[in-house]
C-alpha positions as CSV (number, residue, x, y, z in Angstrom):
1,M,14.3,-14.2,3.0
2,D,12.2,-16.7,1.0
3,V,9.2,-16.1,3.3
4,V,9.6,-12.3,3.1
5,R,9.7,-12.3,-0.7
6,L,6.8,-14.8,-1.1
7,D,4.8,-12.6,1.3
8,R,5.4,-9.6,-0.8
9,N,4.6,-11.5,-4.0
10,M,1.4,-12.7,-2.4
11,A,0.4,-9.2,-1.4
12,Y,1.0,-7.8,-4.9
13,M,-0.9,-10.7,-6.5
14,F,-3.9,-10.2,-4.1
15,A,-3.9,-6.4,-4.9
16,S,-4.1,-7.2,-8.6
17,L,-7.1,-9.6,-8.5
18,A,-9.9,-7.0,-8.4
19,G,-12.0,-7.1,-11.6
20,K,-10.4,-10.3,-13.0
21,T,-12.3,-13.3,-14.2
22,D,-11.9,-16.7,-12.5
23,N,-9.4,-18.0,-15.1
24,E,-7.4,-14.7,-14.9
25,M,-7.3,-15.0,-11.1
26,L,-6.0,-18.6,-11.2
27,H,-3.4,-17.6,-13.8
28,A,-2.3,-14.6,-11.7
29,S,-2.1,-16.8,-8.5
30,R,0.7,-18.9,-10.1
31,A,2.9,-15.7,-10.1
32,V,3.5,-16.0,-6.3
33,I,5.9,-18.9,-6.6
34,E,6.9,-18.6,-10.2
35,H,8.1,-15.0,-9.7
36,H,10.3,-16.3,-6.9
37,F,11.9,-18.7,-9.3
38,D,12.5,-16.0,-12.0
39,N,9.5,-17.1,-14.2
40,H,7.5,-14.0,-14.9
41,T,4.9,-15.3,-17.4
42,H,2.2,-15.2,-14.8
43,C,3.2,-11.8,-13.3
44,G,1.0,-8.8,-13.7
45,E,1.6,-5.0,-13.9
46,W,3.2,-5.1,-10.5
47,C,6.3,-7.0,-11.7
48,Y,9.2,-4.7,-12.3
49,R,11.3,-7.6,-13.6
50,K,8.7,-8.5,-16.2
51,K,8.7,-5.0,-17.6
52,I,12.5,-5.0,-17.9
53,I,12.4,-8.4,-19.7
54,D,9.6,-7.3,-22.0
55,S,11.4,-4.1,-23.0
56,G,14.6,-6.0,-23.8
57,K,16.7,-4.0,-21.4
58,T,19.4,-5.5,-19.1
59,E,19.0,-5.0,-15.4
60,T,21.9,-3.2,-13.7
61,K,21.0,-4.5,-10.3
62,K,21.4,-8.2,-9.6
63,K,18.2,-9.6,-8.2
64,C,18.1,-12.7,-6.1
65,Y,15.8,-15.4,-7.5
66,R,15.8,-19.1,-6.8
67,C,16.7,-21.7,-9.5
68,K,14.1,-24.3,-10.3
69,E,16.7,-26.9,-11.1
70,K,18.9,-26.4,-8.0
71,D,16.0,-25.9,-5.6
72,V,13.6,-28.5,-6.9
73,K,12.6,-29.6,-3.3
74,L,11.9,-26.0,-2.3
75,H,9.8,-25.4,-5.4
76,Q,7.7,-28.5,-4.7
77,A,7.4,-27.8,-1.0
78,L,6.3,-24.2,-1.6
79,W,3.6,-25.4,-4.1
80,E,2.3,-27.9,-1.5
81,R,2.1,-25.3,1.2
82,I,0.5,-22.6,-1.0
83,E,-2.1,-24.7,-2.8
84,R,-4.9,-24.1,-0.3
85,F,-4.4,-20.3,-0.5
86,I,-4.7,-20.1,-4.3
87,T,-7.8,-22.0,-4.9
88,L,-10.6,-20.2,-6.8
89,E,-12.7,-20.0,-3.6
90,A,-9.9,-18.5,-1.6
91,L,-9.0,-16.0,-4.4
92,Q,-12.6,-14.8,-4.6
93,K,-12.5,-14.0,-0.9
94,V,-9.5,-11.7,-1.3
95,C,-10.3,-10.0,-4.7
96,H,-12.3,-7.2,-3.2
97,G,-9.7,-4.6,-4.2
98,M,-9.6,-2.8,-0.8
99,N,-6.6,-2.4,1.4
100,T,-5.6,-1.1,4.9
101,L,-3.8,2.0,3.7
102,M,-6.7,4.3,4.9
103,N,-6.5,2.7,8.3
104,E,-2.7,3.3,8.4
105,S,-3.2,6.8,7.3
106,F,-5.7,7.5,10.0
107,N,-3.4,5.9,12.7
108,N,-0.6,8.1,11.6
109,T,-2.8,11.2,11.8
110,V,-4.0,10.2,15.3
111,S,-0.4,9.6,16.5
112,W,0.5,13.0,15.2
113,V,-2.3,14.9,17.0
114,A,-2.6,12.7,20.1
115,P,0.8,11.1,20.8
116,K,0.7,8.0,23.1
117,N,3.3,9.4,25.4
118,K,1.0,12.2,26.5
119,M,-1.9,11.9,28.9
120,Y,-4.9,12.9,27.0
121,S,-7.3,10.1,27.8
122,L,-9.1,11.8,30.7
123,L,-9.4,15.2,29.1
124,D,-11.7,16.8,26.5
125,S,-8.5,17.5,24.6
126,L,-8.5,13.9,23.4
127,Q,-12.0,14.3,21.8
128,N,-10.9,17.5,20.2
129,R,-7.7,15.9,18.9
130,M,-9.6,12.8,17.6
131,G,-12.1,15.1,15.9
132,L,-9.2,16.9,14.2
133,A,-7.7,13.7,13.0
134,L,-11.1,12.5,11.7
135,G,-11.7,15.8,9.9
136,I,-8.3,16.0,8.3
137,N,-8.4,12.3,7.2
138,G,-12.0,12.4,6.0
139,L,-12.3,15.8,4.3
140,G,-8.7,16.8,3.7
141,M,-6.8,19.5,5.6
142,L,-8.0,22.6,3.7
143,L,-11.7,21.7,3.7
144,H,-11.7,20.6,7.3
145,C,-9.9,23.8,8.5
146,T,-12.2,26.1,6.5
147,T,-15.3,24.3,7.6
148,L,-14.2,24.3,11.2
149,L,-13.3,28.0,11.2
150,H,-16.6,28.9,9.4
151,R,-18.7,26.9,12.0
152,L,-16.8,28.7,14.8
153,G,-17.7,32.0,13.2
154,I,-14.0,33.0,12.5
155,H,-13.4,35.0,9.3
156,I,-10.6,33.6,7.2
157,T,-8.4,36.3,5.8
158,A,-6.8,36.0,2.4
159,D,-3.3,35.4,3.9
160,V,-4.5,32.7,6.2
161,K,-6.5,31.0,3.3
162,H,-3.3,31.2,1.2
163,W,-1.2,29.6,4.0
164,M,-3.8,26.8,4.6
165,T,-3.9,26.2,0.8
166,Q,-0.1,25.8,0.7
167,L,-0.1,23.4,3.6
168,S,-2.9,21.4,2.2
169,T,-1.3,21.2,-1.3
170,A,2.0,20.2,0.2
171,R,0.3,17.4,2.2
172,D,-1.7,16.2,-0.9
173,K,1.5,16.1,-3.0
174,R,3.3,14.2,-0.3
175,I,0.5,11.6,0.0
176,A,0.3,11.3,-3.8
177,L,4.1,10.8,-4.1
178,A,4.0,8.1,-1.4
179,K,1.5,6.2,-3.6
180,T,3.7,6.1,-6.7
181,P,5.4,2.8,-7.6
182,D,8.9,4.4,-7.5
183,K,8.4,5.7,-4.0
184,K,7.0,2.3,-2.8
185,E,10.0,0.5,-4.3
186,T,12.5,2.8,-2.5
187,C,10.6,2.2,0.8
188,L,11.0,-1.6,0.3
189,Q,14.7,-1.2,-0.2
190,I,15.3,0.4,3.1
191,P,16.8,-2.2,5.5
C-alpha cells in the first residue's frame, strides 16, 4: 500500500507543478513523502487532509498514515529512493502541465465505436468508425454530427437537432462531472 499511496502522491504533486517557480517546485516535491507521514505543510491544493486541518474540522473517516517515529527506517529509505526524482532538473521536466486524459478519452471513444472483439480491420467500416471517434473527440458530439450531416447534404429537422443537443449536453455534463475532485475521490475509493 505504501507504493500505491506514494505513487498517487507523486502524481498529484507533478500535476500541481505547472506555473510554479523553482523554489515552489522544490517545496511542493517534499509533499510526496511528508504527506505519507501525515505532515501536510508542503501539500498543495490537491490535499484533502490539509483542507480539513486548516478548517479546524475533525475527519470522520480514519485515514492511514505512517508515523515518523515508529517508521524511521522507512522514512529514511523512502527519501533515499526518491531523491533523484525530486531534483530541480527532474521537476522541470515534468512541470509541463499536460496529462494523458485526452488520450484515455479517445481510447474510450474508439473502444465504443470499434470494439476489439469485432472484425473491422479489413473493412472500410473501421475507417468510418475511427473518423467518427476522431470527430466526436475533437469537435464534440453536437458539432461533429451537425457538420457531418451538413456535408452529406442531409437537412437536420428541429426534432433531430433537439435530440442531438440533448445527447451532447448529457455527454458534456458527464465528462464535466468526471473531472470534479469529488468524483475523482469516489473513483479512487472503489476497490
